[in-house]
N, C-alpha and C positions, 0 to 999 in steps of 0.2 A: 463648852460643855455635853454637847451630843458627841464631839470627838474622844474626849474621854470616857465617856458610856459604851460608844463603839467600841473602843479599845478593848474595854472592860471586856464586855462581852463576848468578841473577837478569842481574847484570849481566855475566856473559860468555855467558849465549841472547842478550840485545839486541845484543850487538857483532858475534855471528856471524849474527843474523839479517837487522843493517841493512849489515851490509857485503856491496858487491860487489866483485866480484876484478878487480884490475888484473892485465892478463895480458902481456908481450912480444910482438913481431910472431911469433915463430914460434909459439907455442901458440896464439896468434889464428888462424892461418894454418892450422893442425892443426883446431883447433873449428870452423873454415869447412867442412871435410868432414864433419860431424856431421850425419847425415838430419834434415834438419828445422831446420838453424841457421837463425836470424830474423838478418839481418844488415843494422843498421838504422844508417845516416848522420843524425847531427842537428845537421846543418850547415844553413847558410841554400838556397834553393833555386838562389844563384848560384854559392855555394861547390861545389853538387855537380853542377850541370854544367861547373865548369870541372875537374873530374877526380874519380874514385870509385873507389871500391873494387869490383870486377866482382862484381854480383851484392846491390849495396846496395841498401836501401830509403831514399828522403829522408824523415823526419819530422822537419822544422823544430822545433828545441827551443823556441824563441821563438815559434814560433807558437799562438795562441788554442786551439786543438782540439788540440794536443800530447798532455795526459792524454787525451782521447777516441781519440785515432788509437790511441796503445800498448794501448791497453786492450781493443782488438780481436784484437790479437795472441794467439796461441795462449801460454796460459801453461804448459802443457808440456812445450814445446822451449824450446830453449837461446836465450838473446839476445846479440848481440857487437856491440857499440854503440861507435861512434866519431866523433869531432868533425873539429877542425883542430889543437887542442893537447892535448885533455884535459881540459878544465875542464867544457864542457856534456855530455858525455858523463858525466864521474864525478855530476854532476848529474840528467842523464837516468838513470843506472844507480840511482840510490837514488830516483826516482819507479817506475821497474821495480820495485823491493823494495817498495817500500810499496802497491803495487797489485797484490802476491801473485806474482808473476815468483820465482821459484828459482834459476833458473840463467842469472847476468848476468855478462859478461865486458865490461870496458872496454881496448880498446886503448890502452897505454902512450903515449905521445907523439901519439897520433891519426894524422891523416893526413898531417901536414906529416913523419913520420918514418917512411912507410909505402914499401917497395920490392918491388916486383913479385919 
């Protein structure tokens, strides 16, 4: 019985540690107002040049130095990440979590669904 309870507790911890939070635009906008929030656009430079969320920093998910670049960000501050539709940002959010970032928020639907 103790083994089963331990296993269930361990799985719960793993799920909570490894999951990033996907948020709707309204919550994302609210989080953008948080002091020190780090807004990261993981699209390509070409996509970024065609339009971006104001204040975003472009770190291309497909870049060979992606992990090195994001590891230089402040782990004590929140990360707000987005891409075009949500696929790359979901992968990027997992990488942020793997590197020890605790507060990672992924914009649901990405920039394609963003409305100012």
